[in-house]
N, C-alpha and C positions, 0 to 999 in steps of 0.2 A: 503494499500499500504505499502511495506516495505521500511525502510530508504534508502537502496541502490537504489531502483527504483526511489525514489523521487529525489535523487542526479543526476541519469541519466536524468531523466525528465527535472530537472533544467539546466543540460548542454545543452540538446538538445534545449530548449527554449532560452538559451543565444545565441546560434549559430544561430538559425533560426531568431531572432531578430536582430542581428548585422547588421550594414550597409553593403550592398553588394558593392564589388569593381567594378568600372566602366570599368576596364581593359583598353585595348588600343582602341582609337577612332581616326577616320581619317575624318577631315571636308574638303570638297570642296567648297571653296569659290569663287564664280563669281568675286565678288569685296570685298576687304578687306580695311577697314578703318585703317591706321596708325594714331592715334589720336596725337601722338607726333610730326610727321613730317607733318601731314595735308594731307598726300597723299592717294589717292585711289588706291590700287594695283590690277591689274586685275588677275584672274585665279591663285589663291593662295591655298596652303594646309595648314592645321593645324594638327600636330600630338599630341595626348593627352595620357598621361599615368595617369590612375586613376583620380586624381583631378586636375592635373596641365599640362600645355603645355610644351611639350619637343621639339617641333621644328616647324618651320614656313618657307615656301619657296615656289617658283613657283610649281604649280601643276604637270608640266611636268617633273620635276627633283627631285619631292619628292615622292618617291614610297609608296604605301600603305603597311604598315607591315602586316606581316601574322597574320591572325586571328582577325584583327581589325575591329570594327563595323564602317561602312561607312555612313555618312550622306551628301548627294548631295545637296549642296546650290549654285550649280553653277549659277542658275537664280536669286540670292539674293545678297545683300550687307551685309557683316558680320562687326560687331563692338563690342567693348567691352561691357560687362553687365553694365547697367546704375545704378546710384547711388542717392538716394534721401536723403538730409541732415536733412529733417524736415517733418516727417510724423507720425501722431498720430494712430497707427495700432488698438488701443483698442477702438476707438471712432467711431460712424458712422455719416455722414452728416445730417441725419434725426432725430437725438437725441440730439438736442441742447437746451440750456436754461434749463427750469424746467423739460424737457423730461429726461435730464440726471440724475436726481435724482433716477429715476426708474432703473437705470442699476446697478446691484449688481457687486461686485467683480468678481464672477464666471462667470456671464454673459459677462463682459468686456473680461475676458481671452478667453473665446469661440469666441467672436467677433474678438479678436486679431488673432487667429488661422484662421479664415475665410479670414479676410483682408490681412494676410501676403500671403497667396496663390494667392489672386487676384492681389496684388502688383508684386509678382514674375512673373505672367503670363503676366504682362504688361511689363516685360523687365528689372525690376529693381531687380538687384541680391545682392545689398547691400544697406541698409538704416540705418538711425540714428533715434532713437524713442526718442524724447525730452520729457521725463516724462510720466509715466503710474501710475495708482492707484495700490498700495500694491505690488510693484515691479513685476507687470504682465509682463513687458517688459523682464525683466531678465530671468523669467520662460520660455517665449516664445523664446527668444534667445537660451537658452539651449536645449529646445525640438526641434528646427529646427536643430541645430547643432549634435544632437543625431540622427537625421533622423526619429523622431517621428511625425513631422508636416513638410509639405512643406511651404517653405517661403524663403525670402531673408536672407542673412547673417545680423545680427542685432547688432548694437551698442546701447546698453540701456542706458538711462539716469537715470533710477530709478525714485525716487520721486522728483518733481521739488520744488526748495527751493526759499522762498520769504517771505514778510512781512505779519503781520496780516492784513487781508482784502485786501490783494494784489491779482493781476493777477497770475494765474498759481499755486498759493500755497495754497490759502484759498477757503472755501466754503462760498460764499456771498448770496446764494439763500434762506436761510432759516432765520426766525427771531430769536432773541436772545434766547428765551425759549428753543429751541432745542440744544442749546450748540454746534452747528456744527463748527468744527475747522478743516481746512486742515491738511493733514499729513505732508505737506512740510513747515509749518509755523516755521520761526527762526528769532527772533528779537534781534539784537545785534551781535556784531563781533564774540564772543565767541558762541553764538547759532548757527551762520551760519557755523562756523568752525565744530561744533558738527554735524550739519546735513550732511555736507560733509563726515565726517567720518562714519556716519551711512550708507550712500548710497554706500561708498566703501565697508564697512562690508558686504552688502548684494548683492554685485555684480555689481554696476553700472560701465559701461565703461567709462562715461564722466559725468559731472554735469550740469545740466540745472537750470538757475535762470531767475528771472525776474527783470530788472532795470527800467521798466515803466509799466503803466497800460495797459490795452489790449482792443480789439475790443469786445471779446465774454464774458468778465466777467462782472458781475453786479456790479455797483457802482464804477468802477475804470475809471479814466480819461486816455484815450488812450496815451496821451502825457506826463503825469505827471510822475515825477522821483519816483522810488521805491528803497529802500535801500540807505543808505548814502554812500558816497565815502569810509568811513572807514569800513562799513560792507562789501561792495562789494571786497575792497582789501583783508579783511581777508578771505572771501569765496575762492577767486581766489588763494591766496597764499597757502591756505590748500590744494585745489584741486591740484595744480601743485606740490606741496610737496609729495602728494600721487600718482603722475603720471596720473592725470586726467586732460583733457581739459575742458574748460568752454565754454558753450553756453548761450548767454544772451539774452532772449526776450527784445526787446527794440524798440519802435516807436518813442518817442520824442527826440528832439536834445540834451537835458541836459541828460537824462538818458543813451543815446547812449554814449556820452563823458564820462560820470561817468564809464561806463563799460569798455571803450576802455582804459582809464588811469588806471583802476584797473587791466589790462592786459588779458582781456578775449580772447578767440580764435576764437569765431565768434559771430557775432551780427545776431539775428534772425529778421527779418522784415524790420527794419532800415527805417520804412516810412518817417519820417521827418528829416533824416539825413542832416546835413547842411555841409558848405565847411570845417569847422574845424573837423567835424567828419569824412569826406571823407580823409582829410589830415592825421588825426590820424590813421585811418585804413589802409592807405597805408604805413604810417611809421612803424607801427607795424606788418605789414603783416597779419592783422586780415581778416578773410573772411567774407564777407556780404552775407547772406542767405536771399534772398528777394522774397516772395511768390507772384508773380504778376499774377497768373492765376485766383485765386478763387474768385475775386471780383464779377464776373458775376454770379456765383452761389450763393453767399451770398444774393446779391441784388435781383436776379431773383426768387430763391427758398427759401430764408430765412425765410419769414413769414410761409410758409407751413411746413418747416422743424423745426420750433420750436424756431428760434433765437429771442432773446429778442428784443423788439422795440429799446431800447437804443443802442444794437449792430448794427442794421441796420442803424441807424443814424450815429453812428461812422464810419461804413464802407463807408458811402457816403462821409465822411469827409477824409478817409484814402486812398482809393484806386487809384484815379487819381494821387494823390500827390507821393505816393510810386512808380508808374511806371515812372513818370517823374524823380523821385530821383534815380530810377534804372538807367536810361539813364545817368544822370549826373555822378553817381558813375563809370559806366562802362567807359564813355569817359575820366574821370580823371584817369583811371588806376587802380581803386581799384579792389582786388580780389573778384569775385562773385561766389559762389557756387550755386548749384542747390537744392533748397529745396521748397515743395510746400504747406505744412501744410495739407497734406493729412488726411482725417478725417472731415474737414470743407467743403470740397466737397467729392463726392463719390470716394471711393478708386478705383485704376485701371486707373484713369484718369490723372495720373501723367504726362505722356508724352505730354498733351496739354500744358504744360507750355513753352515747346520749342519754340513753334510759338510766344508766347507773348514775349520771351526773344529776339527774332529776330526782332519782330516789334518795340521793344523799344531800338534798337541799336546794339544788337550783330550779327555776322554773324552765320550761321548755325554751322560752326566748333567751334566757341567760345562757343556756347550754349551746344554742345556736350562735349567739354572739361570741362565745368563746372560740368557737371554730370559724368565724368570719372576722369581726371588727378587732377582737383582741389579738388574734395570731397575725392578722395583717399589721397590726402596729408593732408586734414582736418582730416580725420578718421584715420590717422596714419598707413595706409596699402599701401602706395605707391610703396613698394617692393613687394607686392603680387598681387595688383588688380589695375585696372584703365586703362590698356592698355593690348594689346594682344603680349606677349613676352614670350619667353622660360623662364621657371621657375615661371611663373605666375599662379594663378588660372585659371582653364578653365572656366571662366565666359564669356559667349558671346551670342549675340542675332543676329537676321538677320531680314532684312525687304525687301520688294520690292522696286526697284528703288534706287535713289541716294539721301540720306539724306542731302548731301551738297547742293543740289539743291532745295529740298523739305523737310524741317525738319519736317513738318507735318506727314511724314512717320513714325515717331517714336510712333505716336499715335496708330499704328497698327503693332505691332511685331508679325512676323511669328513663329519665332524659339527662344526658351530660353534654355540655358544650364547654370547650375551653378556648378561648381566644378566637371566638366566633366559628370555630370548626365542631360539628357535631360528632361525637365519638359514641353515643349511645342513644337509641331513639326506640323504645318500646311502644 
């Protein structure tokens, strides 16, 4: 083939593979939830140009633009696309404990693509991935943004940072002769700063660290502090100086307090948070991301899924206390985001947490706001997502019935649109 023909072929392939413009879309909404006011508006129309909303109004006075694609959701309730602040797309619920050692980085990347699509079809149009092996979350984020893979918009945490032998950063499953050391290990303030810089270098949108032990790691006590206050402060200062927020895994009260005093932006899990921790979280405006759905899966399916016996024992201590502290934190006025720890339970079940949030003190509207307005602010995209407004991304879902009366309807999403493109229409 002559060079000129090669160039023509290359141009053809580039055009053929480019993302297709969504054009003009018109949505007829039987009911539209305005998450800011809490009002459920009847007979609304949404006009979309390519990826963004350009108009919203009563269907009777909002004409259908010429040539627009029309989606009739007049029998459904339309609301903003949901957001999950804590989901591990590269892990599967049945690959826990020693089974996880058999998952290679390429296999994890493939699982990430699979789970991203499942999560999107469940109605979650934006997610935060708090740590993945080998920056697989960064690669998946970029592939989704380029239209190569279907999935939610991703904020990638890169490699989780923590202490030697700690939860989320190290590999404690193998004996010493294997020399297994986690890629996120950083001991000391300057090592923590260096690891933050490395994460930013390789594309992380935010930083994930661990300031206590965890349920699912071998040999860590779930409430024991990890990182000294000096190390946490150095990590957070470095991240903030580079324009990155920090999410800190923390179960125990002391580790939660250390992270809050260091200035983290969100506390993940917050299981044993005390009154002082709640006060500091309110004072700092720190978001609590409390995964109160997955206990039943861990205790009911954990042994079959490969969870370590010590992890099951730790979950028996954590689950009920975490849920009661969720209630206490909410009643005290703490900001609570929506995060489920997806991958600990099967992906796609994210919406089941809404019912738990209502069971433990929230109204359906407050639970929905946690997965829209609250998470949008936490993610730093509150001017583009989290509500249905002109100028915002056309991220929206539809369900049967009224989710303000029955929040479990969000477990069965019928229609999913992200940035003007329809991914699910039942």
